SEBA-721617 format. One line per 3 residues: number of its first residue (from 1); for each residue x, y negated, z negated of C-alpha. Coordinates in nm, 4 decimals, m for minus. Layout:
BEGIN
NUM) X,Y,Z | ...
end
This chain:
BEGIN
1) 0.0000,0.0000,0.0000 | 0.1316,m0.3307,0.1000 | 0.0854,m0.6383,m0.1331
4) 0.1541,m1.0117,m0.0937 | 0.4821,m1.1079,m0.2353 | 0.5007,m1.4491,m0.3972
7) 0.7689,m1.6778,m0.2691 | 1.0407,m1.7767,m0.5113 | 1.3343,m1.9875,m0.4381
10) 1.5560,m1.7862,m0.6666 | 1.6250,m1.4301,m0.5330 | 1.7376,m1.3158,m0.8826
13) 1.3850,m1.3648,m1.0111 | 1.2694,m1.1075,m0.7610 | 1.5401,m0.8599,m0.8567
16) 1.4625,m0.8828,m1.2284 | 1.1052,m0.7746,m1.1767 | 1.0158,m0.4225,m1.3003
19) 0.9741,m0.1379,m1.0610 | 0.6043,m0.1222,m1.1347 | 0.5699,m0.4925,m1.0525
22) 0.7752,m0.4802,m0.7365 | 0.5649,m0.4714,m0.4195 | 0.6225,m0.2274,m0.1429
25) 0.8152,m0.3848,0.1406 | 0.7857,m0.2784,0.4982 | 1.1107,m0.3490,0.6714
28) 1.1551,m0.3741,1.0379 | 1.4763,m0.2626,1.1863 | 1.6294,m0.5250,1.4019
31) 1.9772,m0.4105,1.4577 | 2.2471,m0.2120,1.2953 | 2.2267,m0.2609,0.9175
34) 2.0359,m0.6039,0.9543 | 1.6955,m0.6626,0.7995 | 1.4814,m0.9750,0.7411
37) 1.2042,m1.0472,0.4916 | 0.8504,m1.0573,0.6281 | 0.6484,m1.3901,0.6290
40) 0.4784,m1.4434,0.2908 | 0.1309,m1.6091,0.2886 | 0.0895,m1.8513,m0.0119
43) m0.1911,m2.0906,m0.1223 | m0.1072,m2.4553,m0.0584 | m0.1407,m2.6767,m0.3676
46) m0.2868,m3.0305,m0.2944 | m0.1086,m3.2997,m0.4921 | m0.2731,m3.6339,m0.6035
49) m0.1380,m3.9352,m0.4148 | m0.0063,m4.1978,m0.6542 | 0.1941,m4.5246,m0.6264
52) 0.3755,m4.4268,m0.9427 | 0.7406,m4.3513,m0.8919 | 0.9455,m4.1108,m1.1034
55) 1.1656,m4.3930,m1.2351 | 0.8719,m4.5851,m1.3884 | 0.8626,m4.5661,m1.7631
58) 0.5259,m4.7518,m1.7986 | 0.2229,m4.5567,m1.9044 | 0.0203,m4.4453,m1.6092
61) m0.3268,m4.2940,m1.6217 | m0.3559,m3.9254,m1.5777 | m0.4353,m3.8302,m1.2212
64) m0.4084,m4.2034,m1.1212 | m0.7450,m4.3183,m1.2572 | m0.8121,m4.5514,m1.5477
67) m0.6230,m4.8455,m1.6949 | m0.2510,m4.8739,m1.6499 | 0.0517,m5.0910,m1.5954
70) 0.2758,m5.0502,m1.2968 | 0.5929,m5.2280,m1.1860 | 0.6599,m5.1988,m0.8162
73) 0.9837,m5.0598,m0.6807 | 1.1156,m5.4036,m0.5707 | 1.0662,m5.5352,m0.9235
76) 0.8825,m5.8442,m0.7785 | 0.5249,m5.7364,m0.8446 | 0.3674,m5.6149,m1.1634
79) 0.0131,m5.4929,m1.1906 | m0.1884,m5.4343,m1.4994 | m0.5455,m5.3222,m1.4701
82) m0.7783,m5.0572,m1.3451 | m0.6805,m4.7718,m1.1142 | m0.8899,m4.5282,m0.9158
85) m0.7143,m4.2298,m0.7617 | m0.3804,m4.4040,m0.7702 | m0.4993,m4.7339,m0.6188
88) m0.5696,m5.0682,m0.7771 | m0.9424,m5.0870,m0.7973 | m1.1627,m5.2898,m1.0274
91) m1.0477,m5.5736,m1.2458 | m0.6769,m5.6387,m1.2817 | m0.3964,m5.8891,m1.2907
94) m0.1136,m5.9049,m1.0402 | 0.1926,m6.1048,m1.1439 | 0.4683,m6.2235,m0.9137
97) 0.8205,m6.2828,m1.0297 | 0.8109,m6.6592,m0.9296 | 0.5212,m6.7224,m1.1695
100) 0.2333,m6.6946,m0.9255 | m0.0405,m6.4643,m1.0413 | m0.3849,m6.3410,m0.9485
103) m0.6484,m6.2250,m1.1868 | m0.9694,m6.0845,m1.0610 | m1.1226,m5.8052,m0.8593
106) m0.9400,m5.5431,m0.6537 | m1.0838,m5.3052,m0.4012 | m0.8934,m4.9993,m0.2725
109) m0.5605,m5.1583,m0.3523 | m0.6478,m5.5001,m0.1946 | m0.7268,m5.8376,m0.3536
112) m1.0913,m5.8584,m0.2534 | m1.3802,m6.0117,m0.4416 | m1.3949,m6.2940,m0.6936
115) m1.0868,m6.4021,m0.8778 | m0.8516,m6.6727,m0.9946 | m0.5123,m6.7525,m0.8451
118) m0.2381,m6.9824,m0.9669 | 0.0296,m7.1088,m0.7230 | 0.3505,m7.1723,m0.9105
121) 0.5144,m7.3700,m0.6293 | 0.2352,m7.6251,m0.5768 | 0.0711,m7.5943,m0.9205
124) m0.2639,m7.5500,m0.7482 | m0.5434,m7.3402,m0.8929 | m0.8069,m7.1569,m0.6950
127) m1.1179,m6.9901,m0.8208 | m1.3474,m6.8244,m0.5797 | m1.3805,m6.5470,m0.3258
130) m1.0953,m6.3445,m0.1722 | m1.0684,m6.1057,0.1170 | m0.7606,m5.8829,0.1537
133) m0.5428,m6.1188,m0.0436 | m0.6623,m6.4430,0.1277 | m0.8930,m6.7176,0.0089
136) m1.2059,m6.6472,0.2049 | m1.5584,m6.7580,0.1251 | m1.6815,m6.9962,m0.1392
139) m1.4276,m7.1382,m0.3788 | m1.2858,m7.4309,m0.5738 | m0.9269,m7.5488,m0.5315
142) m0.7777,m7.7804,m0.7942 | m0.4685,m7.9864,m0.7094 | m0.2116,m8.1234,m0.9568
145) m0.3088,m8.4879,m0.8822 | m0.6593,m8.4153,m1.0175 | m0.7975,m8.3754,m0.6657
148) m1.0518,m8.1003,m0.6114 | m1.2017,m7.9228,m0.3135 | m1.5211,m7.7260,m0.3416
151) m1.6472,m7.5489,m0.0362 | m1.5839,m7.2778,0.2165 | m1.2514,m7.1142,0.3037
154) m1.1608,m6.8983,0.6004 | m0.8220,m6.7243,0.5951 | m0.6729,m6.9561,0.3346
157) m0.7948,m7.2731,0.5119 | m1.0786,m7.5134,0.4433 | m1.3433,m7.4372,0.6997
160) m1.7142,m7.5183,0.7099 | m1.8952,m7.7396,0.4667 | m1.7058,m7.8699,0.1667
163) m1.6601,m8.1550,m0.0788 | m1.3151,m8.3053,m0.1316 | m1.2651,m8.5359,m0.4283
166) m0.9440,m8.7331,m0.4770 | m0.8595,m9.0278,m0.7027 | m0.9176,m9.2615,m0.4042
169) m1.1778,m9.0904,m0.1863 | m1.4668,m8.8481,m0.1803 | m1.5604,m8.6621,0.1359
172) m1.8462,m8.4253,0.1867 | m1.8985,m8.2741,0.5270 | m1.7566,m8.0343,0.7783
175) m1.4036,m7.8919,0.7934 | m1.2128,m7.6985,1.0496 | m0.8587,m7.5725,1.0031
178) m0.8052,m7.7723,0.6805 | m0.9077,m8.0978,0.8573 | m1.2272,m8.3008,0.8499
181) m1.4287,m8.2054,1.1526 | m1.7916,m8.2553,1.2433 | m2.0449,m8.4640,1.0590
184) m1.9424,m8.5959,0.7215 | m1.9428,m8.8845,0.4790 | m1.6359,m9.0539,0.3306
187) m1.6527,m9.2875,0.0316 | m1.3400,m9.4831,m0.0577 | m1.2620,m9.6034,m0.4077
190) m1.2893,m9.9764,m0.4880 | m1.0179,m10.2124,m0.3730 | m0.6813,m10.1538,m0.5363
193) m0.3903,m10.3906,m0.5808 | m0.1675,m10.1712,m0.3618 | m0.4342,m10.1623,m0.0848
196) m0.4410,m9.7826,m0.0841 | m0.8184,m9.7991,m0.0980 | m1.0646,m10.0611,0.0227
199) m1.4051,m9.9524,m0.1051 | m1.5523,m9.8723,0.2385 | m1.8097,m9.6034,0.3143
202) m1.8315,m9.4132,0.6422 | m2.1055,m9.1822,0.7645 | m2.0597,m9.0171,1.0984
205) m1.8560,m8.7704,1.2984 | m1.4952,m8.6618,1.2569 | m1.2422,m8.4904,1.4796
208) m0.9037,m8.3708,1.3476 | m0.9255,m8.5756,1.0282 | m1.0135,m8.9000,1.2123
211) m1.3378,m9.0873,1.2730 | m1.4494,m9.0005,1.6223 | m1.7924,m9.0346,1.7790
214) m2.1026,m9.2182,1.6542 | m2.0931,m9.3428,1.2987 | m2.1732,m9.6237,1.0562
217) m1.9023,m9.8011,0.8560 | m2.0095,m9.9972,0.5473 | m1.7213,m10.2217,0.4436
220) m1.6673,m10.3231,0.0834 | m1.7093,m10.6932,0.1683 | m2.0561,m10.6314,0.3116
223) m1.9682,m10.6027,0.6806 | m2.1384,m10.3201,0.8736 | m2.0378,m10.1574,1.2004
226) m2.2832,m9.9258,1.3735 | m2.1435,m9.7749,1.6890 | m1.8880,m9.5460,1.8432
229) m1.5417,m9.4586,1.7083 | m1.2326,m9.3227,1.8769 | m0.9184,m9.2247,1.6866
232) m1.0308,m9.4186,1.3770 | m1.0974,m9.7392,1.5804 | m1.4056,m9.9185,1.7112
235) m1.4328,m9.8027,2.0704 | m1.7356,m9.8064,2.2963 | m2.0646,m9.9781,2.2293
238) m2.1240,m10.1046,1.8785 | m2.3033,m10.3614,1.6655 | m2.0891,m10.5401,1.4060
241) m2.2431,m10.7578,1.1343 | m1.9539,m10.9439,0.9733 | m1.9757,m11.0745,0.6180
244) m1.9070,m11.4265,0.7481 | m2.2342,m11.4180,0.9418 | m2.0895,m11.3383,1.2841
247) m2.2839,m11.0740,1.4779 | m2.1341,m10.9076,1.7831 | m2.3278,m10.6536,1.9885
250) m2.1379,m10.5174,2.2863 | m1.8445,m10.3130,2.4042 | m1.5311,m10.2549,2.1972
253) m1.1795,m10.1583,2.3028 | m0.9304,m10.0217,2.0483 | m1.0776,m10.2022,1.7521
256) m1.1621,m10.5369,1.9164 | m1.4512,m10.6700,2.1251 | m1.4100,m10.6343,2.4999
259) m1.4892,m11.0079,2.5210 | m1.3206,m11.1850,2.2318 | m1.3652,m11.5601,2.1832
262) m1.0282,m11.7348,2.1793 | m1.1046,m12.1076,2.2155 | m1.3731,m12.3713,2.1816
265) m1.4941,m12.5953,2.4628 | m1.6890,m12.9235,2.4398 | m1.9368,m12.9572,2.7247
268) m1.9163,m13.3118,2.8663 | m1.9584,m13.4646,3.2100 | m1.6912,m13.7335,3.1887
271) m1.3951,m13.7983,2.9645 | m1.3698,m14.0086,2.7644 | m1.7296,m13.9824,2.6556
274) m1.8892,m14.3291,2.6291 | m2.1230,m14.3875,2.3365 | m2.2973,m14.6992,2.2027
277) m2.3186,m14.8527,1.8567 | m2.6279,m14.7375,1.6737 | m2.7213,m14.4978,1.9537
280) m2.7184,m14.1237,1.8732 | m2.5476,m13.8735,2.1004 | m2.5518,m13.4962,2.1491
283) m2.2588,m13.2542,2.1301 | m2.2598,m12.9058,2.2856 | m1.9806,m12.6574,2.2134
286) m1.9176,m12.3177,2.3737 | m1.7112,m12.0202,2.2541 | m1.4945,m11.9043,2.5462
289) m1.2473,m11.6237,2.6046 | m0.9198,m11.6436,2.7959 | m1.1101,m11.6115,3.1258
292) m1.3277,m11.9161,3.0343 | m1.6337,m11.6944,2.9967 | m1.8906,m11.7664,2.7282
295) m1.8768,m11.4980,2.4588 | m2.2214,m11.4166,2.3271 | m2.1374,m11.3716,1.9605
298) m2.3845,m11.4908,1.6992 | m2.3354,m11.6731,1.3712 | m1.9841,m11.8134,1.4166
301) m1.9533,m12.1220,1.1944 | m1.8360,m12.4314,1.3855 | m1.7538,m12.7716,1.2359
304) m1.7384,m13.1088,1.4114 | m1.5545,m13.4104,1.2731 | m1.4322,m13.7423,1.4052
307) m1.1019,m13.9199,1.3713 | m0.9404,m14.2557,1.4409 | m0.5849,m14.3232,1.5479
310) m0.3441,m14.3170,1.2569 | m0.1301,m14.6274,1.2052 | 0.1763,m14.5930,0.9899
313) 0.1598,m14.8723,0.7284 | 0.4533,m15.1041,0.6960 | 0.6877,m15.0377,0.4084
316) 0.6173,m15.2494,0.1042 | 0.2497,m15.3042,0.1789 | m0.0262,m15.2109,m0.0611
319) m0.1448,m14.9446,0.1812 | 0.2023,m14.7904,0.1934 | 0.2086,m14.7585,m0.1857
322) m0.1349,m14.5955,m0.1807 | m0.0714,m14.3547,0.1065 | 0.0878,m14.0826,m0.1059
325) m0.2162,m14.0595,m0.3309 | m0.4550,m13.9918,m0.0438 | m0.5303,m13.6286,0.0278
328) m0.6419,m13.6834,0.3863 | m0.3372,m13.6051,0.5979 | m0.2963,m13.7017,0.9644
331) m0.4094,m13.4429,1.2195 | m0.2224,m13.3710,1.5412 | m0.4145,m13.4138,1.8663
334) m0.3342,m13.3317,2.2298 | m0.3501,m13.7044,2.3152 | m0.0022,m13.7897,2.1894
337) m0.0967,m13.9398,1.8528 | m0.2303,m13.8394,1.5145 | m0.5689,m13.9207,1.3668
340) m0.7256,m13.9333,1.0241 | m1.0820,m13.8329,0.9518 | m1.3603,m14.0778,1.0233
343) m1.7146,m14.0261,0.8865 | m1.9558,m13.8594,1.1261 | m2.3205,m13.8125,1.0353
346) m2.6537,m13.7065,1.1751 | m2.8529,m13.9208,0.9327 | m3.0413,m14.1973,1.1077
349) m2.8961,m14.5335,1.0180 | m3.1225,m14.7652,0.8194 | m3.2217,m15.1055,0.9512
352) m3.2690,m15.3491,0.6586 | m3.2213,m15.6743,0.8525 | m3.3614,m15.7768,1.1873
355) m3.5078,m15.5167,1.4155 | m3.2780,m15.3126,1.6314 | m3.4163,m15.4754,1.9429
358) m3.3486,m15.8249,1.8085 | m3.0020,m15.7194,1.6901 | m2.9068,m15.5858,2.0287
361) m3.0580,m15.8868,2.2021 | m2.8613,m16.1301,1.9874 | m2.5400,m15.9383,2.0484
364) m2.6029,m15.9268,2.4201 | m2.6858,m16.2995,2.4191 | m2.3575,m16.3804,2.2470
367) m2.1799,m16.1841,2.5146 | m2.3814,m16.3557,2.7882 | m2.3222,m16.7033,2.6505
370) m1.9509,m16.6578,2.6920 | m2.0172,m16.7018,3.0625 | m2.1972,m17.0316,3.0125
373) m1.9068,m17.2360,3.1407 | m1.9036,m17.0341,3.4605 | m2.2722,m17.1152,3.5084
376) m2.1945,m17.4821,3.4622 | m1.9229,m17.4630,3.7264 | m2.1790,m17.3462,3.9827
379) m2.3457,m17.6904,3.9638 | m2.0241,m17.8854,4.0093 | m2.1205,m17.9675,4.3714
382) m2.3842,m18.2096,4.2372 | m2.1623,m18.3484,3.9548 | m1.8234,m18.4035,4.1190
385) m1.7767,m18.7473,3.9712 | m1.8536,m18.6355,3.6172 | m1.6114,m18.3473,3.6465
388) m1.3343,m18.5769,3.7680 | m1.3931,m18.8093,3.4752 | m1.3947,m18.5153,3.2387
391) m1.0635,m18.3528,3.3332 | m0.8888,m18.5245,3.0471 | m1.1758,m18.4373,2.8161
394) m1.1523,m18.0700,2.9013 | m0.7858,m18.0660,2.8064 | m0.8668,m18.2390,2.4813
397) m1.1447,m17.9915,2.4084 | m0.9137,m17.7004,2.4797 | m0.6574,m17.8373,2.2327
400) m0.9311,m17.8786,1.9757 | m1.0385,m17.5198,2.0320 | m0.6892,m17.3907,1.9566
403) m0.6711,m17.6042,1.6430 | m1.0080,m17.4760,1.5242 | m0.8983,m17.1144,1.5658
406) m0.5958,m17.1788,1.3478 | m0.7852,m17.3616,1.0791 | m1.1558,m17.3574,0.9940
409) m1.3478,m17.6543,0.8600 | m1.1882,m17.9318,1.0655 | m1.3544,m18.2741,1.0361
412) m1.5494,m18.3234,1.3573 | m1.6631,m18.6790,1.2826 | m1.5502,m18.9465,1.5185
415) m1.8347,m19.0362,1.7455 | m1.8106,m18.7256,1.9627 | m2.0029,m18.4043,1.9649
418) m2.0063,m18.2434,1.6226 | m1.9002,m17.8777,1.5924 | m2.0672,m17.6932,1.3087
421) m1.8297,m17.5490,1.0505 | m2.0564,m17.2523,0.9865 | m2.2561,m17.0705,1.2464
424) m2.5983,m16.9647,1.1213 | m2.6273,m16.5944,1.1010 | m2.9563,m16.4117,1.0763
427) m2.7923,m16.0861,0.9678 | m2.7421,m16.0156,0.6002 | m2.4004,m15.9030,0.4850
430) m2.3976,m15.6539,0.2032 | m2.1365,m15.7272,m0.0570 | m2.2021,m15.4214,m0.2619
433) m2.0406,m15.0904,m0.1689 | m2.2613,m14.8588,0.0302 | m2.2300,m14.4827,m0.0267
436) m2.1042,m14.2848,0.2675 | m2.3681,m14.0941,0.4620 | m2.3646,m13.7134,0.4441
439) m2.1443,m13.5422,0.7024 | m2.2791,m13.3445,0.9939 | m2.3579,m12.9908,0.8721
442) m2.1792,m12.6984,1.0293 | m2.3563,m12.5099,1.3043 | m2.3945,m12.1345,1.3599
445) m2.3443,m12.0226,1.7176 | m2.6304,m11.8679,1.9135 | m2.5173,m11.6633,2.2118
448) m2.1819,m11.8384,2.1871 | m2.3218,m12.1959,2.1932 | m2.3595,m12.4669,1.9251
451) m2.5596,m12.7888,1.9695 | m2.5705,m13.0980,1.7455 | m2.8374,m13.3601,1.8132
454) m2.8766,m13.7149,1.6796 | m2.5109,m13.7618,1.5852 | m2.3747,m14.1057,1.4855
457) m2.0391,m14.2576,1.4009 | m2.1009,m14.3910,1.0507 | m1.9701,m14.7281,0.9239
460) m1.6115,m14.7217,0.8085 | m1.5570,m14.6638,0.4373 | m1.4009,m14.9432,0.2305
463) m1.0266,m14.9865,0.2790 | m1.0212,m14.7409,0.5686 | m0.6506,m14.6878,0.6271
466) m0.6288,m14.7292,1.0069 | m0.8348,m15.0490,1.0040 | m0.6344,m15.1998,0.7186
469) m0.3114,m15.1139,0.8959 | m0.4435,m15.2673,1.2191 | m0.5313,m15.5933,1.0426
472) m0.1908,m15.6087,0.8811 | m0.0266,m15.5510,1.2171 | m0.2372,m15.8236,1.3839
475) m0.1595,m16.0729,1.1092 | 0.2125,m15.9985,1.1380 | 0.1910,m16.0435,1.5141
478) 0.0116,m16.3780,1.4859 | 0.2555,m16.5105,1.2294 | 0.5540,m16.4103,1.4409
481) 0.4038,m16.5506,1.7635 | 0.3410,m16.8961,1.6171 | 0.6945,m16.9661,1.5090
484) 0.6092,m17.3318,1.4185 | 0.6784,m17.5156,1.0926 | 0.3840,m17.5641,0.8653
487) 0.1973,m17.8982,0.8949 | 0.0224,m18.0760,0.6136 | m0.3454,m17.9953,0.6322
490) m0.4693,m18.3456,0.5378 | m0.2391,m18.5166,0.7860 | m0.3455,m18.2804,1.0566
493) m0.7126,m18.3428,0.9930 | m0.6696,m18.7198,0.9925 | m0.4687,m18.7191,1.3130
496) m0.7181,m18.4963,1.4908 | m1.0062,m18.7128,1.3678 | m0.8405,m19.0301,1.4995
499) m0.7796,m18.8774,1.8365 | m1.1332,m18.7511,1.8553 | m1.2777,m19.0901,1.7525
502) m1.0683,m19.2862,1.9975 | m1.1278,m19.0473,2.2816 | m1.4924,m18.9730,2.2317
505) m1.5837,m19.3408,2.1799 | m1.4405,m19.4284,2.5160 | m1.5851,m19.1502,2.7300
508) m1.9076,m19.1657,2.9209 | m2.2184,m18.9560,2.8431 | m2.1405,m18.7352,3.1408
511) m1.7971,m18.6634,2.9992 | m1.9510,m18.5793,2.6627 | m2.1630,m18.3120,2.8305
514) m1.8474,m18.1637,2.9855 | m1.6738,m18.1663,2.6463 | m1.9710,m17.9898,2.4995
517) m1.9542,m17.7226,2.7700 | m1.5831,m17.6802,2.7040 | m1.6394,m17.6349,2.3291
520) m1.9084,m17.3694,2.3752 | m1.6568,m17.0782,2.4150 | m1.5027,m17.1656,2.0775
523) m1.8424,m17.1676,1.9111 | m1.9471,m16.8458,2.0784 | m1.6213,m16.6810,1.9799
526) m1.6928,m16.7556,1.6159 | m2.0452,m16.6258,1.6570 | m1.9147,m16.3120,1.8210
529) m1.6712,m16.2481,1.5361 | m1.9431,m16.2903,1.2781 | m2.1747,m16.0623,1.4716
532) m1.9048,m15.7982,1.5014 | m1.8307,m15.8174,1.1323 | m2.1968,m15.7753,1.0497
535) m2.2282,m15.4839,1.2911 | m1.9170,m15.3147,1.1532 | m2.0816,m15.3096,0.8126
538) m2.3819,m15.1402,0.9677 | m2.2249,m14.9487,1.2567 | m1.8835,m14.8154,1.3485
541) m1.6229,m15.0480,1.4920 | m1.5885,m15.0466,1.8685 | m1.2835,m14.8660,1.9987
544) m1.1468,m14.5207,2.0752 | m1.2228,m14.2233,1.8526 | m1.1454,m13.8518,1.8687
547) m1.4077,m13.5808,1.8261 | m1.2666,m13.2572,1.6774 | m1.4302,m12.9133,1.6754
550) m1.2951,m12.6339,1.4540 | m1.3843,m12.2733,1.3794 | m1.4380,m12.2574,1.0019
553) m1.5802,m11.9048,0.9849 | m1.4871,m11.7658,0.6445 | m1.3515,m11.5074,0.6216
556) m1.2254,m11.5218,0.9805 | m1.3978,m11.2784,1.2156 | m1.1624,m10.9774,1.2508
559) m0.8877,m11.1906,1.0960 | m0.8742,m11.4337,1.3908 | m0.9567,m11.8055,1.4076
562) m1.0190,m11.9431,1.7561 | m0.8452,m12.2553,1.8856 | m1.0047,m12.5985,1.8199
565) m1.1220,m12.8505,2.0827 | m1.0731,m13.2286,2.1056 | m1.2605,m13.5004,2.2965
568) m1.2029,m13.8750,2.3364 | m1.4954,m14.0996,2.2432 | m1.5238,m14.4569,2.3661
571) m1.7505,m14.6576,2.1354 | m1.8970,m14.9726,2.2928 | m2.1572,m15.2339,2.2041
574) m2.5240,m15.1632,2.2648 | m2.6498,m15.2285,2.6127 | m2.8663,m15.5388,2.6510
577) m3.2286,m15.4605,2.7103 | m3.3777,m15.6501,3.0011 | m3.6934,m15.8333,2.9014
580) m3.9695,m15.8729,3.1519 | m4.0128,m16.2336,3.2662 | m4.3512,m16.3896,3.2134
583) m4.5039,m16.4771,3.5457 | m4.6490,m16.8330,3.5526 | m4.8342,m17.0180,3.8183
586) m4.6490,m17.0337,4.1466 | m4.5477,m17.3743,4.2801 | m4.7743,m17.4852,4.5593
589) m4.5973,m17.7536,4.7652 | m4.8958,m17.8372,4.9866 | m5.1160,m17.8946,4.6866
592) m4.8469,m18.1163,4.5275 | m4.8212,m18.3275,4.8460 | m5.1967,m18.3574,4.8627
595) m5.2153,m18.4833,4.5059 | m4.9323,m18.7318,4.5663 | m5.1064,m18.8755,4.8735
598) m5.4305,m18.9171,4.6808 | m5.2490,m19.0935,4.4015 | m5.0693,m19.3265,4.6499
601) m5.3954,m19.4233,4.8248 | m5.5539,m19.4994,4.4927 | m5.2712,m19.7315,4.3920
604) m5.2862,m19.9225,4.7229 | m5.6556,m19.9892,4.6806
end
């Protein structure tokens, strides 16, 4: 009987067996004196697979299931936790030699499930879902700077919806590949001294961590932009409501309007612009770009002011000593000189004295009467003899006129025509100081245009610097042009009176009329000066002024202030109003002859 012989590595064990225990062997003859053992059939023993190595001295669960501690062969990993059939499965803690560790669920030897992981290199902490050792699913990541992300992860990257909170910002919206992507909202912390945050709020679309696509930006100062973004800049169509009041609705290119106002323009037909005393005028201003196109922005604040030529006061004068205390500094103009501010108002000027029509008529009459002598010369054909006799009288009258201009109140007695020392004036001169009228209010642009109606040049304030300097300069010029020694006033009066008496007593009545005509310009000149003085207290002084237009939008729109505009103003006297002549009865020559003939016949009878 043949039995199965168990296989032993040691042949001596087989030899030591008893004869009863030794199986019967059937040998097969192969060759001379050579035999081999037959093949022995044994039962294969299945061993339990385990990650435990023979050199490990840590306790390991029997048959690889249960709780145990295991140090891996490379000495870098250490696991302590639950095992199932030799694999990490259940709850456990995996420690890395650099200090990083994971504590949470394992599944079939992999980090899968919910757990907590600490990153020693970045000091970050993650708590959430894992898949095969990677952050995958819902989780919370805490950063060492107190920042925190709560949302979805895909293969260790922020992906999907999430909320990111930092000390300066808070974003909630879509992510893709660790970057903001899709629709989301970003809120920035209030303004900081280092300008790392500005307090803005954005709601819209993102691409690769930048604002891209339609969105709404609420700035911390109150400005709002509603439109399209490209690479974090305004690009495309958008509506911007600036905190200053400016509203721009149109196309944008790389953060700026496609049509950006760069200068102001005063609309006027002719330069200089001629205006009249006491007559209002209208100013129209446009906002233009570099191509001289009107930019249709709304709400830009524009200011208009006036100025008069600045005269440097002479050193040592009272005005020179006062100049340093005045805040109003000269302003440069494109006309080659500087100006200082002059009051401009839109308040209608009051009329306390005579009516405006009478005032203008009197002023125009004074101007017309200056031509009286020319009207007298037109009748010289009928008065040739009187003019010849009056040649000497005209010279005398001209000398008297020059003397009267140098000194007022000359004695005009002496038998000739008396010249009044004071010219009656119907206008009342105010001695008390009059408060300055309110300035013209600033205007907000509408479709890039500003219009001011009913604008006046107000009367000059007391001690207005340019006017005082002009008077001082005129007085210095007169004193230098005379260059004559002073003459006693009483002697001069007596000598002039004697000459007048001797001359006027010996001239004919016709010559007296010529002397009177020659003295009229002197009288009218005094009247004109008094009228001008009275008008200057009520209206602005005639002359050349400068109108200035500035952009005073505050804060400046997009940090830019557009260039100002200047215009010359020529202020003149009011135009004389032509009064309609009253039509009387027409002269009938035939009827006059008929009446004369009747009267003659009656006298002959």
